[in-house]
C-alpha positions as a Python dict, from the first residue, in 0.01 Angstrom:
ca = {
    (1, 'X'): (0, 0, 0),
    (2, 'X'): (282, 239, 82),
    (3, 'X'): (445, 185, -255),
    (4, 'X'): (117, 230, -442),
    (5, 'X'): (52, 557, -260),
    (6, 'X'): (410, 672, -321),
    (7, 'X'): (388, 585, -690),
    (8, 'X'): (65, 777, -740),
    (9, 'X'): (200, 1079, -553),
    (10, 'X'): (521, 1081, -758),
    (11, 'X'): (323, 1046, -1078),
    (12, 'X'): (107, 1350, -995),
    (13, 'X'): (413, 1556, -908),
    (14, 'X'): (589, 1466, -1233),
    (15, 'X'): (283, 1540, -1445),
    (16, 'X'): (286, 1893, -1306),
    (17, 'X'): (619, 1957, -1476),
    (18, 'X'): (615, 1722, -1777),
    (19, 'X'): (392, 1531, -2015),
    (20, 'X'): (310, 1160, -2011),
    (21, 'X'): (500, 1117, -2341),
    (22, 'X'): (818, 1275, -2203),
    (23, 'X'): (795, 1074, -1882),
    (24, 'X'): (763, 751, -2079),
    (25, 'X'): (1073, 842, -2285),
    (26, 'X'): (1266, 904, -1965),
    (27, 'X'): (1150, 575, -1815),
    (28, 'X'): (965, 751, -1532),
    (29, 'X'): (611, 641, -1600),
    (30, 'X'): (430, 476, -1312),
    (31, 'X'): (405, 159, -1511),
    (32, 'X'): (769, 152, -1616),
    (33, 'X'): (981, -150, -1541),
    (34, 'X'): (1244, 68, -1377),
    (35, 'X'): (1002, 197, -1115),
    (36, 'X'): (860, -151, -1053),
    (37, 'X'): (1208, -299, -1014),
    (38, 'X'): (1313, -24, -773),
    (39, 'X'): (1000, -67, -563),
    (40, 'X'): (1054, -444, -550),
    (41, 'X'): (1418, -407, -444),
    (42, 'X'): (1332, -161, -166),
    (43, 'X'): (1061, -393, -36),
    (44, 'X'): (1299, -689, -55),
    (45, 'X'): (1565, -490, 130),
    (46, 'X'): (1322, -412, 412),
    (47, 'X'): (1214, -776, 444),
    (48, 'X'): (1575, -897, 446),
    (49, 'X'): (1671, -639, 711),
    (50, 'X'): (1389, -751, 940),
    (51, 'X'): (1491, -1114, 888),
    (52, 'X'): (1853, -1030, 975),
    (53, 'X'): (1744, -866, 1299),
    (54, 'X'): (1564, -1189, 1393),
    (55, 'X'): (1905, -1367, 1381),
    (56, 'X'): (1795, -1687, 1202),
    (57, 'X'): (2001, -1998, 1269),
    (58, 'X'): (2073, -2297, 1053),
    (59, 'X'): (2011, -2654, 1167),
    (60, 'X'): (2222, -2772, 1464),
    (61, 'X'): (2555, -2907, 1350),
    (62, 'X'): (2514, -3200, 1586),
    (63, 'X'): (2674, -3303, 1913),
    (64, 'X'): (3034, -3377, 1987),
    (65, 'X'): (3118, -3672, 2207),
    (66, 'X'): (3365, -3548, 2466),
    (67, 'X'): (3496, -3679, 2799),
    (68, 'X'): (3334, -3526, 3107),
    (69, 'X'): (3485, -3556, 3455),
    (70, 'X'): (3239, -3393, 3694),
    (71, 'X'): (2941, -3164, 3741),
    (72, 'X'): (3055, -2857, 3934),
    (73, 'X'): (2794, -2617, 4071),
    (74, 'X'): (2946, -2280, 4160),
    (75, 'X'): (2742, -2090, 4421),
    (76, 'X'): (2842, -1725, 4387),
    (77, 'X'): (2763, -1471, 4658),
    (78, 'X'): (2609, -1155, 4506),
    (79, 'X'): (2510, -985, 4832),
    (80, 'X'): (2591, -618, 4891),
    (81, 'X'): (2898, -702, 5099),
    (82, 'X'): (3064, -841, 4786),
    (83, 'X'): (3108, -479, 4671),
    (84, 'X'): (3363, -409, 4946),
    (85, 'X'): (3693, -321, 4772),
    (86, 'X'): (3918, -556, 4971),
    (87, 'X'): (3924, -850, 4734),
    (88, 'X'): (4287, -805, 4644),
    (89, 'X'): (4439, -670, 4322),
    (90, 'X'): (4336, -365, 4124),
    (91, 'X'): (4063, -277, 3878),
    (92, 'X'): (4139, -153, 3527),
    (93, 'X'): (4141, 201, 3670),
    (94, 'X'): (4305, 310, 3993),
    (95, 'X'): (4055, 163, 4239),
    (96, 'X'): (4095, -154, 4439),
    (97, 'X'): (3912, -461, 4311),
    (98, 'X'): (3593, -546, 4497),
    (99, 'X'): (3519, -896, 4623),
    (100, 'X'): (3278, -981, 4343),
    (101, 'X'): (3531, -892, 4073),
    (102, 'X'): (3795, -1109, 4240),
    (103, 'X'): (3544, -1392, 4281),
    (104, 'X'): (3460, -1382, 3911),
    (105, 'X'): (3828, -1384, 3816),
    (106, 'X'): (3885, -1686, 4041),
    (107, 'X'): (3591, -1875, 3886),
    (108, 'X'): (3706, -1789, 3535),
    (109, 'X'): (4051, -1932, 3612),
    (110, 'X'): (3890, -2240, 3766),
    (111, 'X'): (3684, -2304, 3452),
    (112, 'X'): (3990, -2255, 3233),
    (113, 'X'): (4189, -2507, 3437),
    (114, 'X'): (3911, -2769, 3435),
    (115, 'X'): (3812, -2804, 3067),
    (116, 'X'): (3660, -3148, 3119),
    (117, 'X'): (3410, -3043, 3386),
    (118, 'X'): (3053, -2928, 3335),
    (119, 'X'): (2989, -2606, 3524),
    (120, 'X'): (2660, -2473, 3661),
    (121, 'X'): (2594, -2146, 3839),
    (122, 'X'): (2382, -2053, 4141),
    (123, 'X'): (2360, -1689, 4249),
    (124, 'X'): (2270, -1621, 4608),
    (125, 'X'): (2215, -1338, 4852),
    (126, 'X'): (1918, -1368, 5088),
    (127, 'X'): (1785, -1643, 4862),
    (128, 'X'): (1921, -1849, 4572),
    (129, 'X'): (1849, -1862, 4200),
    (130, 'X'): (1971, -2106, 3937),
    (131, 'X'): (2149, -1895, 3676),
    (132, 'X'): (2295, -2164, 3450),
    (133, 'X'): (2255, -2546, 3449),
    (134, 'X'): (2569, -2762, 3422),
    (135, 'X'): (2716, -2726, 3075),
    (136, 'X'): (3030, -2800, 2880),
    (137, 'X'): (2977, -2483, 2681),
    (138, 'X'): (3219, -2284, 2892),
    (139, 'X'): (3199, -1974, 2672),
    (140, 'X'): (2826, -1943, 2738),
    (141, 'X'): (2880, -2020, 3106),
    (142, 'X'): (3132, -1736, 3135),
    (143, 'X'): (2880, -1502, 2972),
    (144, 'X'): (2633, -1583, 3250),
    (145, 'X'): (2911, -1531, 3504),
    (146, 'X'): (3002, -1190, 3360),
    (147, 'X'): (2640, -1075, 3388),
    (148, 'X'): (2616, -1170, 3756),
    (149, 'X'): (2602, -869, 3989),
    (150, 'X'): (2425, -742, 4299),
    (151, 'X'): (2127, -622, 4094),
    (152, 'X'): (2032, -987, 4038),
    (153, 'X'): (1950, -1044, 4405),
    (154, 'X'): (1587, -1078, 4511),
    (155, 'X'): (1640, -1050, 4886),
    (156, 'X'): (1914, -871, 5082),
    (157, 'X'): (2143, -1055, 5319),
    (158, 'X'): (2346, -1371, 5276),
    (159, 'X'): (2212, -1727, 5307),
    (160, 'X'): (2498, -1966, 5233),
    (161, 'X'): (2305, -2267, 5360),
    (162, 'X'): (2019, -2196, 5122),
    (163, 'X'): (2263, -2184, 4831),
    (164, 'X'): (2405, -2525, 4927),
    (165, 'X'): (2058, -2679, 4950),
    (166, 'X'): (1965, -2531, 4610),
    (167, 'X'): (2280, -2677, 4454),
    (168, 'X'): (2207, -3017, 4606),
    (169, 'X'): (1837, -3045, 4525),
    (170, 'X'): (1740, -2820, 4233),
    (171, 'X'): (1959, -2963, 3957),
    (172, 'X'): (1887, -3271, 3753),
    (173, 'X'): (2089, -3564, 3884),
    (174, 'X'): (2340, -3734, 3658),
    (175, 'X'): (2570, -4033, 3683),
    (176, 'X'): (2873, -3804, 3707),
    (177, 'X'): (3048, -3712, 4032),
    (178, 'X'): (2912, -3383, 4164),
    (179, 'X'): (3054, -3097, 4369),
    (180, 'X'): (2948, -2751, 4481),
    (181, 'X'): (3193, -2462, 4518),
    (182, 'X'): (3076, -2175, 4739),
    (183, 'X'): (3252, -1847, 4658),
    (184, 'X'): (3172, -1593, 4927),
    (185, 'X'): (3302, -1363, 5200),
    (186, 'X'): (3142, -1599, 5452),
    (187, 'X'): (2914, -1345, 5618),
    (188, 'X'): (2607, -1558, 5677),
    (189, 'X'): (2318, -1345, 5803),
    (190, 'X'): (2029, -1591, 5814),
    (191, 'X'): (1887, -1912, 5671),
    (192, 'X'): (2002, -2272, 5728),
    (193, 'X'): (2331, -2325, 5907),
    (194, 'X'): (2602, -2356, 5636),
    (195, 'X'): (2770, -2655, 5802),
    (196, 'X'): (2439, -2835, 5843),
    (197, 'X'): (2343, -2762, 5483),
    (198, 'X'): (2685, -2887, 5370),
    (199, 'X'): (2617, -3218, 5546),
    (200, 'X'): (2286, -3245, 5362),
    (201, 'X'): (2463, -3176, 5033),
    (202, 'X'): (2723, -3443, 5111),
    (203, 'X'): (2449, -3695, 5188),
    (204, 'X'): (2300, -3613, 4847),
    (205, 'X'): (2631, -3702, 4682),
    (206, 'X'): (2797, -3360, 4649),
    (207, 'X'): (3137, -3266, 4783),
    (208, 'X'): (3140, -2913, 4922),
    (209, 'X'): (3429, -2675, 4858),
    (210, 'X'): (3452, -2315, 4975),
    (211, 'X'): (3648, -2017, 4846),
    (212, 'X'): (3694, -1713, 5068),
    (213, 'X'): (3699, -1361, 4924),
    (214, 'X'): (3795, -1045, 5113),
    (215, 'X'): (4000, -983, 5427),
    (216, 'X'): (3948, -1019, 5801),
    (217, 'X'): (4005, -642, 5837),
    (218, 'X'): (3713, -586, 5604),
    (219, 'X'): (3579, -261, 5469),
    (220, 'X'): (3273, -42, 5424),
    (221, 'X'): (2993, -141, 5183),
    (222, 'X'): (2950, 122, 4908),
    (223, 'X'): (2601, 260, 4840),
    (224, 'X'): (2662, 506, 4558),
    (225, 'X'): (2724, 878, 4608),
    (226, 'X'): (2539, 1159, 4779),
    (227, 'X'): (2413, 1489, 4635),
    (228, 'X'): (2763, 1635, 4643),
    (229, 'X'): (2923, 1339, 4469),
    (230, 'X'): (3079, 1199, 4786),
    (231, 'X'): (3070, 819, 4840),
    (232, 'X'): (2797, 681, 5065),
    (233, 'X'): (2825, 365, 5272),
    (234, 'X'): (2572, 124, 5415),
    (235, 'X'): (2460, 198, 5770),
    (236, 'X'): (2285, -15, 6030),
    (237, 'X'): (1957, 74, 6201),
    (238, 'X'): (2147, 284, 6456),
    (239, 'X'): (2306, 496, 6184),
    (240, 'X'): (2653, 343, 6220),
    (241, 'X'): (2857, 262, 5909),
    (242, 'X'): (2862, -114, 5853),
    (243, 'X'): (3203, -280, 5826),
    (244, 'X'): (3192, -612, 5644),
    (245, 'X'): (3462, -870, 5720),
    (246, 'X'): (3544, -1204, 5562),
    (247, 'X'): (3438, -1492, 5788),
    (248, 'X'): (3670, -1780, 5708),
    (249, 'X'): (3539, -1986, 5998),
    (250, 'X'): (3194, -2035, 5845),
    (251, 'X'): (3341, -2129, 5507),
    (252, 'X'): (3594, -2372, 5654),
    (253, 'X'): (3323, -2537, 5865),
    (254, 'X'): (3100, -2583, 5560),
    (255, 'X'): (3383, -2731, 5351),
    (256, 'X'): (3482, -2968, 5631),
    (257, 'X'): (3122, -3083, 5688),
    (258, 'X'): (3078, -3137, 5315),
    (259, 'X'): (3389, -3351, 5273),
    (260, 'X'): (3577, -3092, 5070),
    (261, 'X'): (3840, -2826, 5131),
    (262, 'X'): (3866, -2452, 5185),
    (263, 'X'): (4066, -2223, 4952),
    (264, 'X'): (4152, -1856, 4984),
    (265, 'X'): (4112, -1654, 4665),
    (266, 'X'): (4428, -1449, 4726),
    (267, 'X'): (4653, -1754, 4758),
    (268, 'X'): (4868, -1802, 4448),
    (269, 'X'): (4764, -2108, 4249),
    (270, 'X'): (4449, -2171, 4456),
    (271, 'X'): (4225, -2193, 4148),
    (272, 'X'): (4458, -2442, 3983),
    (273, 'X'): (4474, -2664, 4292),
    (274, 'X'): (4097, -2664, 4320),
    (275, 'X'): (4064, -2746, 3950),
    (276, 'X'): (4288, -3050, 3992),
    (277, 'X'): (4068, -3178, 4275),
    (278, 'X'): (3760, -3127, 4060),
    (279, 'X'): (3901, -3314, 3761),
    (280, 'X'): (3928, -3688, 3837),
    (281, 'X'): (4149, -3892, 3610),
    (282, 'X'): (3855, -4105, 3502),
    (283, 'X'): (3604, -3941, 3271),
    (284, 'X'): (3287, -4054, 3100),
    (285, 'X'): (3173, -3975, 2750),
    (286, 'X'): (2899, -3721, 2691),
    (287, 'X'): (2714, -3606, 2379),
    (288, 'X'): (2559, -3303, 2544),
    (289, 'X'): (2789, -3042, 2396),
    (290, 'X'): (2642, -2902, 2075),
    (291, 'X'): (2894, -2792, 1817),
    (292, 'X'): (2649, -2514, 1732),
    (293, 'X'): (2452, -2386, 1438),
    (294, 'X'): (2553, -2134, 1174),
    (295, 'X'): (2399, -1790, 1216),
    (296, 'X'): (2243, -1668, 892),
    (297, 'X'): (2169, -1313, 1012),
    (298, 'X'): (2483, -1151, 860),
    (299, 'X'): (2404, -1300, 518),
    (300, 'X'): (2052, -1156, 526),
    (301, 'X'): (2196, -818, 630),
    (302, 'X'): (2438, -827, 337),
    (303, 'X'): (2159, -918, 96),
    (304, 'X'): (1949, -630, 234),
    (305, 'X'): (2229, -381, 177),
    (306, 'X'): (2290, -506, -179),
    (307, 'X'): (1920, -485, -263),
    (308, 'X'): (1904, -127, -135),
    (309, 'X'): (2213, -27, -332),
    (310, 'X'): (2065, -182, -646),
    (311, 'X'): (1742, 12, -593),
    (312, 'X'): (1939, 336, -571),
    (313, 'X'): (2131, 263, -892),
    (314, 'X'): (1820, 178, -1097),
}
């Protein structure tokens, strides 16, 4: 309809300055092949552009049979205290790295050092959510990890025990060995006792490991800036600035009760040592890793651009 309206409007405008005979000689008549071809190419370009935006995929290329050692569920603490800048190391700028950034870097190194393990992700604060099921697609897993931040939390606080129970009960069981790795500052504010929850996880067939992030000296929890651009910090109900400290005791107790070990994120080589424990020498075959499917979107975008260029030349 738009092209019909446009054609009629253009025809009326041309007739005001020329005759039908002259327009036909110039190939500008509304029935000319040139106009019809141009209109068709513009319409085709629009359809191809919309198709490209939909990102069509080709058929799956199949599955690759690869050895798998273990299912590893990482329970990552995303509570507000993970924003305290005492994780160790520096950010890309001049500021100190916060606990969450250091935790992510540790997990990324762990995944890199354990290529034969399937990794899943649980995010927890006052409650727990499953963010990614166990997968051998480590690139996709790391995308989920990168997106994890404190804005994903539903409830404030820290419930380590709830995260352990979620890891033990909410994932589909497999015939592979299973483990859960809690990465946290250890400040447990409420919920099930972490050590008791670790025992439940162990009885369900999961080994429990814990990774501590932060320092015992601790630091203040950032809460943005005030009207004058000065940093604000979290305060308790009495108006006192809250100082968050790493609680190694709770993490060590959970790891011990769950039959695993405790690691400190700032220890050199800690991620590699944990990866070796999580990668048994025996491995089973799995066909769950899809090689992927070709994305056709760029080809449709190219075709759209060519059609539009052709319409302009005609």
